[in-house]
C-alpha positions, 0 to 999 in steps of 0.5 A: 856610654850609658845613663841609667834611669831609676828602676821603679816597679809599675802596677800589673796593669799600668794603664793611665785611665785606671789612675783617673778612675781611682781619683773619680772614686776617691774624690768624685766632686773634685773638678776634673776639667774646665774650659770656657766657663764650664767645668765637669767633676771627676764623677761626671767626666767618668760617667760620660767617658764610660758611656762613650766607651760602651758606644765605641765597643757596641759599634765594633771600635773597641780594643785594638781599634784606632779612633780619630779625634778632630776636636777643638780643646773642650770638655768633649775632647777629654770625654772622647779621649778617656772613652776611647782608652776605656774601650781599649782603643787608641786615639789619633789626634787630628789637629783642627788648627792644621790646614785642610790639605795637611789634614787630608794628607794625615788621614791617608797615613793611618791604616784601619782607622775605625771612626773619627770624633768631630764637632760641627766646627771641625767635621768639614776638615775631615770630610774626606775621610773614608770612615764615619765621622761622629758628633758627641753632641748629636749622640747625647740621647743615645749615650744617655741610655748606655751604662754609667759603669766602665766596660769590662774590656781588658786593657794591658800595658802592651796595648797602644793608647795613642798614636801621633804624627811626626815628621818623616825625612822623606817629607811624608808624616809618620804615625808613631804608636805609644803603649799604655805602659810607657805612658803610665811610666812617664806620668808616674815619674812626673808625679813622683819625681816632682811631687805632683798632687791634687792641687797641681792644676795644669793649663794646656798651651800647645797644639793638640797634634803635638806629642807633648800635648798628650802628656799635658792633657792627662797629667793632671787627671793622673794626679787628681788635679784640674785640667784647664783648656783654652777655648782657642784653636791656635795659641793665644798668649793673651788668653793663656796669660789671663787664665794663668792669672785668674786660676790657681794653675801650678804646671805648664808644659810647652815648647821652648819657643812658646815659653819665650812668648809667655815670658816676654808677655809677662815681662812686658806687663810686669805680671807674676803669674809665671813666676808663681807656678810650681813647674814649667816643663819645656823642650822640643828644640834647642834652648836659648837660655839668654831669653829666659835669664833675666826673668828667671832671676827676678826677685820672688820667682819660685817657678822651677824650670825643667828642661826636658828631652825626648821624642814622640817615638819614645813617649815624649820625655826621656830626660829632665834637668832643673835649669837652676843648676845651669851655669853659663860659664860651665855649660856651652849648651844647657843640659837636658839632665838624667833619664826618667824612671825605667829609661836608659840613654845610650850614646853610640857610634856609627857601629852601635858601640858605646862612646867614651865619657864626654865623646859625642855620638848618636842618642839612643833610648831603651826601656819602658818608654820605647813605643810600639813603632810606626803604623802603616807600611814599613819604610827605611825609618822603621829601622830606627826601632832596632835591637842591639846587644849593649854591655852583653844584654840584648835591648830594644832601642830607638835611634833618635838621630840626635847628636849628644854626649854625657857631661862631667856631671853625668847629664845628657847634652843634646847638640843637634841632629846627626843629619842636620849638619851641612858641609860648607867649604868642605867642613861639616857644620851644625846650624844650631852652633851658629844660632847659639853664638848669634843668641849671645850677641848684644842686640839679638833677641832670637836667631835661626840659621838655614842652609841653601844651595846657590845657583852655582851649586855652593852651600851658603848659610843664611841667618834670620835675626830678630833684633831687640831694637833697631835693625842690626847692620850686617857688616857689624854682625859678621865682624862680631861673629868672626870673633866667636866662630871660624870663618866657614861658620859665619853666614853669608847673609843676615836677614832682619825679621820682626819675628821667627815663625812658629809651627802649630806645635810651637817650634821654629817653622824653618819651611816658612823661613825659607819661603820668606827668604824666597819672597 
């Protein structure tokens, strides 16, 4: 089974920063970025980025180099990213919200790192790096003497623009590289498909290390709008909502768990900042539609909810679905829609053959968005980037490891991980199916299900429940769940907790849940 995205021609040099430069020339006085009461125009940002690009090239960190960026959200962060791209180098986010031990581990995963851009507030976090750590503030005098025009470094669509860390099945993070052409294709699709323009101002609410943050950071600069940044290292719902209320922000990208928090914040206070947005683009984990339903049905809500799917290895987003088309009676799982431009979705069996319509298989992605692969030593997971002959055509594709199908409407449905299934009493079970069933029970705000091995070696399921009110009785939960699921899918334990812990990326932190149960 294959879903084909629309074929749209790209420019001969599909690089994102060229689009930013065109806006800087056409509207130099427009505000490009705003943070903590400060702002910078397109012209000013372009000059600062050009000077930093010249600096990198002069020190030998130009085309093909990898430049680490360990900065809090700030104007300097945007300068560092654009300057790195203009120099022909690729930037690597080192998220300062991560624990120091995690950052030390990540620093060892990037081969041939050239330099790290930091600040006095973040330099200590990367002091173990074997490369020079530079501070843009301390370089201001030197940068002032460099050319204000852009360098003449040739950059092509095949060059790597950024590399982000993604979880590895062995527990060691991997570094996956994204190409300029793929990133340009993504931003071009979002701009054209959803009519983004110079008024489509954006607020970044996700952690810097998250793959969707790279799209969120550059999307407004791609379409000539203003990028708003929160002066906070960690997600702050109160600050985010305050910025949404005070400024004409039209677009927000976030993980589903972060969206729930924002919706609950607005609902509790009777606000309307989210309902007035043009778009909320979200995904990254299974969607619990019931947590958005009441808010989405509010009178006067004009915000379009775009439920999206993708992986970091394939430039973040591969498909999109307008949740206005969702009908609970028709869909057991909310679809994630149809492919982006120049992108194909394949549903394949274990022998890499296409499955029939409506049948489940592994989701594989081919097309412009497929990244350059993992950096560093090749391990077994590098085999996920492969070449296969499909419909008589040899295609480079990425095997996501996600399980999915194409529904009757021709949209992609993601049903969990191929490797997330666990065997309980001889039957294979996907914990996501149980989480969806729990989420539909009255009194349940949110649920997460983990599998653990007992002392006797058996596998049992534990359900963590966030109730909407008083703590729910375990026997009552079990009885109600038995009305919906077979006995082997009903958890052995039900644990009420005040909230589901989130990772810095805004996703459910299952490791923290497991630790909480041990305690």
